[in-house]
C-alpha positions as CSV (number, residue, x, y, z in Angstrom):
1,M,-3.1,96.8,70.8
2,G,-2.0,93.6,70.6
3,Q,1.8,94.8,69.8
4,E,1.5,96.8,72.7
5,Q,0.9,94.3,74.8
6,G,4.3,92.7,73.4
7,R,6.2,95.1,74.2
8,L,5.2,95.1,77.6
9,G,5.7,91.8,78.1
10,S,8.9,92.8,76.1
11,L,9.5,95.1,78.8
12,L,8.9,92.6,81.9
13,N,10.9,89.9,80.4
14,N,14.1,92.3,79.5
15,R,16.9,92.2,81.3
16,W,17.8,95.5,81.5
17,L,14.7,96.2,83.3
18,V,15.9,93.4,85.7
19,F,19.2,95.2,86.4
20,V,17.7,98.3,87.3
21,A,15.0,97.2,89.8
22,A,18.3,95.2,91.0
23,M,20.1,98.2,91.6
24,W,17.0,100.4,93.2
25,V,16.7,97.0,96.0
26,Q,20.6,97.2,96.4
27,S,20.0,101.2,96.8
28,V,17.8,100.4,99.9
29,A,19.5,97.0,101.1
30,G,22.2,98.1,103.2
31,I,20.5,98.3,106.3
32,G,24.0,97.7,108.3
33,Y,25.6,101.3,107.1
34,L,22.6,103.1,109.1
35,F,23.6,101.8,112.5
36,G,25.8,104.3,113.7
37,S,22.4,106.2,113.7
38,L,20.1,104.0,115.2
39,S,22.9,103.1,118.3
40,P,22.4,106.7,119.6
41,V,18.5,106.4,119.6
42,I,18.6,102.8,121.2
43,K,21.5,104.0,123.8
44,S,19.5,106.7,125.2
45,A,15.9,105.0,125.5
46,L,17.2,101.8,126.8
47,G,20.0,103.5,128.9
48,Y,22.4,101.1,127.6
49,N,26.4,101.9,128.1
50,Q,28.9,101.6,125.5
51,R,29.8,98.1,126.2
52,Q,25.8,97.0,125.5
53,I,25.9,99.3,122.3
54,A,29.1,97.2,121.0
55,R,27.1,93.8,121.8
56,L,24.7,95.4,119.5
57,G,27.1,96.2,116.9
58,V,28.6,92.7,116.4
59,A,25.3,91.3,116.4
60,K,24.8,93.6,113.4
61,D,28.0,92.6,111.7
62,L,27.3,88.9,112.0
63,G,24.0,89.3,110.8
64,D,25.2,91.4,107.5
65,S,27.6,88.6,107.0
66,I,26.4,85.3,107.8
67,G,24.3,84.4,104.8
68,F,24.2,80.8,104.1
69,L,20.6,80.3,104.7
70,A,19.8,83.2,102.5
71,G,22.4,81.4,99.5
72,S,20.3,78.1,100.6
73,L,17.3,79.5,99.8
74,C,17.8,81.1,96.7
75,E,18.9,77.7,95.7
76,I,15.5,76.4,96.7
77,L,13.0,79.0,96.1
78,P,11.7,81.4,94.0
79,L,13.8,84.6,94.4
80,W,10.5,86.6,94.9
81,A,9.9,83.5,97.7
82,A,13.5,84.6,99.0
83,L,13.0,88.3,99.1
84,L,9.7,88.0,100.6
85,V,11.6,85.7,103.3
86,G,14.1,88.8,103.7
87,V,11.5,91.7,104.2
88,L,10.2,89.3,107.0
89,Q,13.1,89.4,108.6
90,N,13.9,93.3,107.9
91,F,10.7,94.2,109.3
92,V,10.2,92.0,111.9
93,G,13.6,92.3,113.6
94,Y,13.8,96.2,113.6
95,G,10.0,96.6,114.1
96,W,10.2,95.0,117.2
97,V,13.2,97.3,117.7
98,W,10.8,100.3,117.5
99,L,8.0,99.3,119.1
100,I,10.9,98.4,122.3
101,V,12.3,102.1,122.0
102,T,9.3,103.6,121.6
103,G,7.8,102.4,124.6
104,R,4.9,100.1,122.4
105,A,6.6,97.0,123.8
106,P,8.2,95.7,127.3
107,Q,11.8,95.9,127.1
108,L,13.6,92.7,126.8
109,P,17.4,91.0,128.3
110,L,20.3,92.5,126.2
111,W,20.3,88.8,124.3
112,A,16.9,89.5,123.3
113,M,17.9,92.9,121.4
114,C,20.9,91.2,119.9
115,I,18.6,88.5,118.1
116,L,15.9,91.3,117.4
117,I,19.1,93.4,115.5
118,F,20.9,90.0,113.9
119,V,17.3,89.1,112.4
120,G,16.7,92.8,110.9
121,T,20.3,93.1,109.8
122,N,20.2,89.6,107.9
123,G,17.3,90.3,105.9
124,E,19.4,92.3,104.0
125,T,21.4,89.5,103.1
126,Y,19.0,88.4,100.7
127,Y,18.6,91.4,99.0
128,N,21.8,91.1,98.2
129,T,21.9,87.6,97.1
130,A,19.3,87.9,95.2
131,A,19.7,91.0,93.0
132,L,23.6,89.4,92.7
133,V,22.5,85.6,91.2
134,S,19.8,87.1,88.9
135,C,21.7,89.4,87.5
136,V,25.1,87.2,87.3
137,Q,22.7,85.3,85.7
138,N,21.3,87.8,83.1
139,F,24.5,89.1,82.1
140,P,26.9,86.3,82.0
141,K,29.5,87.8,79.9
142,A,29.6,91.4,82.0
143,R,30.1,89.9,85.8
144,G,32.0,92.7,86.6
145,P,30.5,95.7,85.8
146,I,27.2,94.1,87.3
147,V,28.4,93.2,90.1
148,G,30.7,96.4,90.7
149,I,27.7,98.5,89.8
150,L,25.4,96.9,92.4
151,K,27.5,96.3,95.1
152,G,28.4,100.1,94.9
153,F,24.6,101.0,95.3
154,A,24.9,98.8,98.3
155,G,27.1,100.9,99.9
156,L,25.8,104.1,98.5
157,S,22.7,102.9,100.4
158,G,23.3,104.5,104.0
159,A,23.6,107.3,102.9
160,I,20.8,107.8,100.2
161,L,18.4,106.5,103.3
162,T,20.0,109.0,105.7
163,Q,19.2,111.9,102.9
164,I,15.7,110.7,102.7
165,F,15.0,110.6,106.7
166,A,16.6,114.3,106.8
167,M,13.5,115.3,104.1
168,M,11.2,113.4,106.8
169,H,12.1,116.7,108.9
170,T,11.0,114.7,112.0
171,P,11.8,115.3,115.7
172,D,11.4,111.8,116.3
173,H,14.5,110.1,116.4
174,A,13.3,106.7,116.9
175,A,11.7,107.5,113.3
176,L,14.4,106.4,112.0
177,I,14.1,102.7,112.9
178,Y,10.9,102.5,111.5
179,M,11.7,103.8,108.2
180,V,14.6,101.0,108.2
181,A,12.1,98.5,108.9
182,V,8.9,99.5,106.8
183,G,10.9,101.7,103.7
184,P,13.1,98.9,102.4
185,S,10.6,96.5,102.8
186,M,8.0,98.2,100.8
187,V,11.0,98.7,98.2
188,I,11.4,95.2,97.9
189,I,7.7,94.0,97.9
190,A,7.2,96.1,94.9
191,L,10.2,94.6,93.0
192,M,10.5,91.3,94.4
193,F,8.2,89.7,91.2
194,I,10.7,91.9,88.7
195,V,14.1,90.7,90.0
196,R,14.9,87.0,88.6
197,P,16.9,85.1,85.9
198,V,15.0,86.1,82.6
199,G,17.1,83.9,80.0
200,G,19.7,86.6,80.0
201,H,22.1,85.5,77.8
202,R,19.9,84.8,74.8
203,Q,19.6,88.8,75.2
204,V,22.7,89.9,74.2
205,R,22.6,93.3,72.2
206,A,24.7,95.3,70.0
207,S,23.4,98.2,71.9
208,D,24.8,96.6,75.4
209,P,28.2,98.8,75.5
210,S,26.1,102.0,75.1
211,S,23.5,101.2,77.8
212,F,26.7,100.2,80.2
213,V,28.4,103.7,79.4
214,F,25.0,105.3,80.5
215,I,24.8,103.5,83.5
216,Y,28.4,104.2,84.4
217,S,27.7,107.9,83.4
218,I,24.6,107.8,86.0
219,C,26.9,106.1,88.7
220,L,29.6,108.8,88.4
221,L,27.0,111.8,88.7
222,L,25.5,110.3,91.5
223,A,28.4,109.8,93.3
224,A,29.4,113.7,92.8
225,Y,26.3,114.5,93.6
226,L,25.9,113.0,97.1
227,M,29.6,114.4,97.6
228,G,28.5,117.3,97.0
229,V,25.6,117.3,98.8
230,M,27.0,115.7,101.9
231,I,30.2,118.6,102.2
232,L,27.3,121.4,102.0
233,E,25.4,120.5,104.4
234,D,27.9,119.7,106.4
235,L,29.8,123.5,105.8
236,V,25.9,125.6,106.0
237,E,22.6,124.9,107.8
238,L,20.5,124.7,104.9
239,S,16.3,125.1,105.3
240,H,14.3,122.2,104.9
241,I,13.1,123.1,101.5
242,V,16.7,123.0,100.3
243,V,16.9,119.6,101.8
244,V,13.8,118.5,100.1
245,V,15.1,119.9,96.9
246,F,18.0,118.2,97.2
247,T,16.5,114.5,97.9
248,V,14.0,115.0,95.2
249,G,16.9,115.0,92.9
250,L,18.7,112.3,94.5
251,L,15.5,110.1,93.7
252,F,15.6,111.7,89.9
253,L,19.2,110.3,89.8
254,L,17.9,106.7,90.6
255,L,15.1,106.5,88.8
256,V,17.1,107.7,85.5
257,P,18.4,104.3,84.6
258,I,15.1,103.0,83.7
259,V,15.5,105.0,80.4
260,V,17.5,102.3,79.5
261,P,15.2,99.1,79.3
262,L,12.5,101.6,78.2
263,L,14.2,102.7,75.0
264,L,15.4,99.0,74.4
265,T,11.9,98.2,74.4
266,F,9.6,100.9,73.0
267,H,12.2,102.7,70.7
268,F,14.0,99.6,68.8
269,D,12.0,96.9,67.2
270,V,10.9,93.9,69.9
271,V,12.3,91.0,67.7
272,S,15.3,92.1,65.4
273,P,16.3,89.3,62.7
274,V,19.9,90.6,63.1
275,E,19.5,90.5,67.3
276,E,19.0,86.8,67.4
277,P,19.8,84.7,70.5
278,L,23.8,84.8,70.5
279,L,24.0,81.9,72.9
280,P,20.8,79.7,72.3
281,E,19.8,77.0,74.6
282,P,20.2,73.4,73.2
283,A,17.7,71.1,73.3
284,K,17.3,69.3,76.4
285,E,17.6,65.5,75.1
286,E,20.7,67.1,72.8
287,T,22.4,69.1,76.8
288,S,22.1,65.6,78.3
289,K,24.0,63.8,75.9
290,S,26.4,66.0,75.1
291,A,26.7,66.5,78.6
292,E,27.5,62.8,79.0
293,Q,29.7,62.8,76.5
294,N,32.0,65.6,77.8
295,E,31.6,63.3,81.3
296,V,33.3,60.3,79.6
297,I,35.9,62.1,77.4
298,L,37.3,64.7,79.4
299,S,39.4,63.6,81.9
300,E,41.0,61.8,79.3
301,L,41.7,64.7,76.6
302,E,42.6,66.5,80.0
303,D,45.5,63.9,80.5
304,E,46.8,63.4,76.4
305,K,46.3,66.9,75.8
306,P,50.1,68.4,75.5
307,K,50.8,71.5,77.6
308,E,51.8,73.6,74.6
309,V,48.6,73.4,73.1
310,D,47.1,75.6,75.9
311,L,49.8,78.6,74.6
312,L,48.4,78.5,71.0
313,P,46.6,81.3,69.8
314,A,42.7,80.7,70.2
315,S,41.4,79.3,66.8
316,E,44.7,76.9,66.7
317,R,44.2,75.7,70.1
318,Q,40.4,74.9,69.5
319,K,41.0,73.3,66.0
320,R,43.9,71.1,67.8
321,I,41.5,70.4,71.4
322,A,39.0,68.9,69.0
323,H,41.0,66.6,66.4
324,L,42.3,65.4,69.8
325,Q,38.8,64.9,71.6
326,A,37.4,63.3,67.8
327,K,40.6,61.0,68.2
328,L,39.7,60.2,72.0
329,F,36.0,59.4,70.9
330,L,37.1,56.7,68.4
331,A,39.1,55.2,70.5
332,A,36.6,55.0,72.9
333,A,34.7,53.3,70.9
334,D,36.8,50.9,69.5
335,G,38.0,50.1,72.8
336,A,41.5,51.5,72.6
337,V,41.0,53.9,75.5
338,R,39.6,53.4,79.1
339,V,38.1,56.8,80.1
340,K,37.9,57.0,83.7
341,K,35.1,58.8,85.7
342,R,35.3,62.1,86.2
343,R,35.7,62.5,90.4
344,G,34.1,66.2,90.1
345,P,34.0,69.5,88.1
346,H,36.6,71.2,86.4
347,R,37.5,75.3,86.8
348,G,34.9,76.9,84.9
349,E,31.9,74.6,85.5
350,D,29.8,74.4,88.6
351,F,30.7,73.4,92.1
352,T,28.6,72.9,94.7
353,L,29.9,75.2,98.2
354,M,31.5,71.9,99.6
355,Q,32.9,71.1,96.1
356,A,34.7,74.4,96.1
357,L,36.1,73.9,99.7
358,I,38.4,71.5,98.5
359,K,39.9,73.5,95.8
360,A,43.2,75.6,96.2
361,D,41.6,78.1,94.2
362,F,38.8,78.8,96.5
363,W,41.0,79.3,99.5
364,L,43.6,81.5,97.5
365,M,40.7,84.0,96.9
366,F,39.3,83.9,100.4
367,I,42.3,84.6,102.3
368,S,43.4,86.7,99.8
369,L,40.0,88.8,100.5
370,L,40.2,88.7,103.6
371,L,43.5,90.6,104.3
372,G,42.5,93.1,101.8
373,S,38.4,93.1,102.7
374,G,39.2,93.2,106.4
375,S,42.3,95.8,106.5
376,G,40.1,98.2,104.4
377,L,36.7,97.4,107.0
378,T,39.6,98.0,109.9
379,V,40.4,101.7,109.0
380,I,35.9,102.5,107.9
381,D,35.6,100.8,111.9
382,N,38.4,103.6,113.7
383,L,38.2,106.3,111.0
384,G,37.0,108.2,113.9
385,Q,39.3,107.8,116.2
386,M,42.3,107.6,113.4
387,S,41.6,111.1,112.5
388,E,40.9,112.1,116.3
389,S,44.0,111.0,117.1
390,L,45.8,113.0,114.3
391,G,43.7,116.4,115.3
392,Y,40.8,116.5,113.2
393,D,38.1,118.3,115.2
394,E,35.6,116.7,112.4
395,A,35.6,112.7,111.4
396,H,32.1,112.6,109.9
397,I,34.1,114.4,106.4
398,F,36.1,111.1,106.0
399,V,33.0,108.9,107.0
400,S,31.5,110.6,104.2
401,M,34.6,110.7,101.7
402,I,35.0,106.9,102.3
403,S,31.6,106.2,101.3
404,I,31.9,107.7,98.4
405,W,35.3,106.1,97.3
406,N,34.2,103.1,98.3
407,F,31.2,103.1,95.8
408,L,33.6,104.5,93.1
409,G,36.0,101.8,94.0
410,R,32.8,98.9,93.5
411,V,32.5,100.3,89.7
412,G,35.4,101.3,88.9
413,G,36.7,97.8,89.8
414,G,34.6,95.8,87.8
415,Y,34.9,98.0,85.0
416,L,38.5,97.7,85.1
417,S,38.6,94.1,85.5
418,E,36.1,93.4,82.5
419,V,38.6,95.4,80.3
420,I,41.1,92.6,81.7
421,V,39.0,89.7,80.8
422,R,37.3,91.1,77.8
423,D,39.9,92.6,75.6
424,Y,42.9,90.2,77.1
425,A,41.3,87.3,78.1
426,Y,43.6,87.7,81.2
427,P,42.4,86.6,84.7
428,R,40.2,88.6,86.6
429,P,42.6,88.6,89.7
430,V,45.1,90.5,88.3
431,A,42.8,93.7,88.8
432,L,42.4,92.7,92.5
433,A,46.2,92.2,92.9
434,V,46.1,96.2,91.3
435,F,43.9,97.6,94.0
436,Q,45.5,95.9,97.0
437,V,49.2,97.6,95.9
438,V,46.6,100.7,96.0
439,M,45.6,99.6,99.6
440,A,49.1,98.7,100.6
441,I,49.8,102.2,100.0
442,G,46.9,103.7,101.4
443,H,48.1,102.4,104.7
444,L,51.3,103.5,104.3
445,F,50.0,106.9,104.0
446,F,48.0,106.4,107.3
447,A,51.3,105.2,108.9
448,M,53.2,108.4,108.3
449,A,50.7,110.1,109.1
450,W,52.1,113.8,107.2
451,P,50.0,116.8,106.7
452,G,47.1,116.0,104.2
453,T,48.1,112.0,104.1
454,M,44.7,110.8,105.9
455,Y,42.7,112.6,102.7
456,I,45.4,110.2,100.4
457,G,45.4,107.4,102.6
458,T,40.9,107.6,102.9
459,L,40.6,107.7,98.8
460,L,43.4,104.9,98.5
461,V,41.9,102.3,101.3
462,G,38.1,103.4,100.0
463,L,39.0,102.5,96.6
464,G,40.3,99.3,97.3
465,Y,38.0,98.1,99.9
466,G,35.6,99.0,97.4
467,A,37.2,97.0,94.7
468,H,37.4,93.4,96.2
469,W,33.3,93.4,96.2
470,A,33.4,93.9,92.8
471,I,36.2,91.6,91.5
472,V,35.8,88.3,93.6
473,P,31.9,87.9,93.4
474,A,33.0,88.0,89.8
475,A,35.5,86.1,90.0
476,A,34.2,83.3,92.0
477,S,31.1,83.1,89.7
478,E,33.7,82.6,86.9
479,L,35.9,79.7,88.2
480,F,32.9,77.9,90.1
481,G,30.1,78.0,87.9
482,L,26.6,80.3,88.1
483,K,24.5,77.2,89.4
484,N,25.4,77.9,93.6
485,F,26.5,81.3,93.0
486,G,24.8,82.0,95.9
487,A,25.9,79.4,98.7
488,L,29.6,80.2,97.7
489,Y,28.9,84.6,97.5
490,N,27.4,84.1,101.2
491,F,30.7,82.0,102.1
492,L,33.0,85.0,100.6
493,T,31.1,87.6,102.8
494,V,33.0,85.8,105.8
495,A,35.9,87.3,105.1
496,N,34.8,90.6,106.0
497,P,34.1,89.9,109.2
498,A,36.8,87.9,109.9
499,G,39.0,90.0,108.7
500,S,37.7,92.9,110.6
501,L,38.2,90.6,114.0
502,I,41.6,89.8,113.4
503,F,43.0,93.4,112.4
504,S,40.5,95.5,114.4
505,G,40.3,93.3,117.3
506,L,43.8,92.0,117.7
507,I,45.8,94.2,116.4
508,A,44.6,98.1,115.9
509,S,42.7,98.1,119.5
510,V,45.4,96.1,121.2
511,I,48.1,99.0,119.8
512,Y,46.3,101.7,120.5
513,D,45.0,100.6,124.0
514,Y,49.0,100.1,124.3
515,E,49.9,103.3,123.2
516,A,46.9,105.2,125.2
517,E,48.1,103.5,128.2
518,Q,51.8,104.5,127.6
519,Q,50.6,108.3,127.2
520,A,48.4,107.8,130.1
521,R,51.5,106.7,132.6
522,K,53.4,109.9,131.3
523,H,50.8,112.1,131.8
524,H,49.7,110.7,135.1
525,K,53.6,110.8,136.2
526,S,53.4,114.4,135.2
527,L,50.8,115.6,136.8
528,V,51.9,113.9,140.3
529,R,55.0,116.2,140.1
530,I,52.5,119.0,139.7
531,R,50.6,117.6,142.6
532,R,53.6,117.1,144.2
533,L,54.8,121.0,143.8
534,F,51.3,123.2,143.4
535,E,49.2,120.4,145.7
536,V,46.5,120.1,143.1
537,A,43.8,117.6,143.1
538,S,45.0,114.3,142.7
539,F,44.6,112.4,138.9
540,S,41.3,111.0,137.4
541,G,42.7,108.2,135.0
542,E,39.0,108.9,132.9
543,E,40.8,112.0,131.9
544,T,43.2,110.2,129.4
545,V,41.9,107.3,128.0
546,K,42.6,108.7,124.4
547,C,45.7,107.8,122.2
548,T,46.7,110.9,120.3
549,G,49.4,111.3,117.3
550,A,50.7,109.2,114.9
551,I,52.0,106.7,117.1
552,C,48.7,105.4,117.7
553,F,47.8,103.9,114.4
554,F,51.5,103.5,112.8
555,L,52.4,99.6,113.8
556,S,48.8,98.8,112.9
557,S,49.0,100.7,109.4
558,L,52.7,99.1,108.8
559,I,50.8,95.4,109.6
560,M,48.3,96.0,107.3
561,S,49.9,97.3,104.9
562,G,52.2,94.3,104.7
563,L,49.5,92.0,104.6
564,C,48.2,93.5,101.8
565,A,51.0,93.1,99.7
566,I,50.7,89.2,100.9
567,A,47.3,89.1,99.8
568,V,49.1,90.8,96.3
569,V,51.3,88.0,96.2
570,L,47.8,85.4,96.6
571,S,46.3,87.0,94.1
572,L,49.1,86.9,91.6
573,I,49.3,83.1,92.6
574,L,46.1,82.5,91.7
575,V,46.5,84.3,88.4
576,Y,49.0,82.0,87.5
577,R,46.6,79.1,88.1
578,T,43.7,80.0,86.4
579,R,44.9,81.7,83.2
580,I,44.4,78.9,80.9
581,V,40.6,79.2,82.3
582,Y,40.5,82.6,81.2
583,R,42.0,82.2,78.1
584,N,39.5,79.3,77.5
585,L,36.5,81.7,78.9
586,Y,37.2,85.0,77.1
587,S,39.6,84.1,74.3
588,R,36.3,84.3,71.7
589,T,36.1,88.0,72.4
590,L,39.4,89.1,71.6
591,K,39.5,91.5,68.3
């Protein structure tokens, strides 16, 4: 009995259980991805026009991206309390919207509806932050795969929730709003005491690589399964029983990863002498003493260290630095060296948000993310118009495809970046530069608009966009520390709506409207000639409000391709500036 209780306690404190629970949290966290399905219901029930719905969409985007409060609360409160705040926002925001849409509550002004949508969607920032903060702390030496997989599930959550709603088979479309208010809240409440840091740095095991392979396999299988289900539901009208079977299969795939912590806990020994903590926590006195000594001597060591030391092999470099440090300690004790006080943390140490904001590395990362993810989000937001302008009748097939490529980009970006840092001790932003090249090529395919290039561009841009959200958070945690990761991450997410505002609001939409206006004028002149010849009815400008042909997004796609090339340059500058940091962080893992 006591042994079973010990195993149960070991399971509850297993970092893989926390990771699997965080995956489930992220599977229901993408509330914002469902707005395209919610907006028609709100529009018809409340009698809104498209401009009013667009304002609600802006409120949704702001709620999805502004997570400063979530980041701050995750540093102050226990993570379960921060998750509970997110649940309350999610439930109150969308629950109130559901009451209004169904006539159970009086209709509010548009600005109040925008606040409700903002509050409801902002709840997901707490889910994202808590999941990432806990798992990055539990897996400090596997940040790329962890961030990639978690962000990947967040990207798939819209498709997962849509499939679950399809299984409900209700004629009441407003029930989708109710599900968005209640469903994620129930899941988070069930898991909020599991998602937390559990000293994962002391749980490193030889089985970790095989566990990651298993999780990656499930991710690929899940992506292929969802892609197949989406295509089949698009091509064939399926019965409700078949939809239920597909949804049960989806839920089964989501539950399969629980096998990893169960096997590690109940099949292997709870404690094995061979698997002792690889990164033990030093005693508090020793920690404070060591920190104080490092605080005193590090600035002098940076000044005295020859440049060529950083280029030596790992073992030789560590010996040289240790020898120099010992000499400096002796000199400081004798009074021969006047130790300078450090002005702030160095790369790889814990930064506050304000300390990070005055660092060039942080802004290189932010601007590179803005250019890359902003151009990708512009494609995602305008994919319907892009496909329509090229003559495709159905745009939702591209929307479904880019969500899957987005998921695979997040998972693959995390994996590739981890290989780069783990096997070569090279900066993680190298992988970011690679995927930004891929995005630049994808935008060129959109610009050329040859037959079939719509599919290729969707693939490349989807992969590149998704990879940004696996690589950048992991790199930020390495360069600026884990202590304030929540605040740093939520500031970086601002790059997404900022990039979309610039590229979609100021570039793509302006060029599209200009080309549409030019085509409308030509069409109007043709109609005037026909009217004069055959005396037909006069032209109505409302009939020609759309742009058709490759010209609609040709220039904007070229501009976004060029900006992705600039992002590549910024990422490579960041690589050059941080190569020594990554060598120090990961050189010990080189074989």
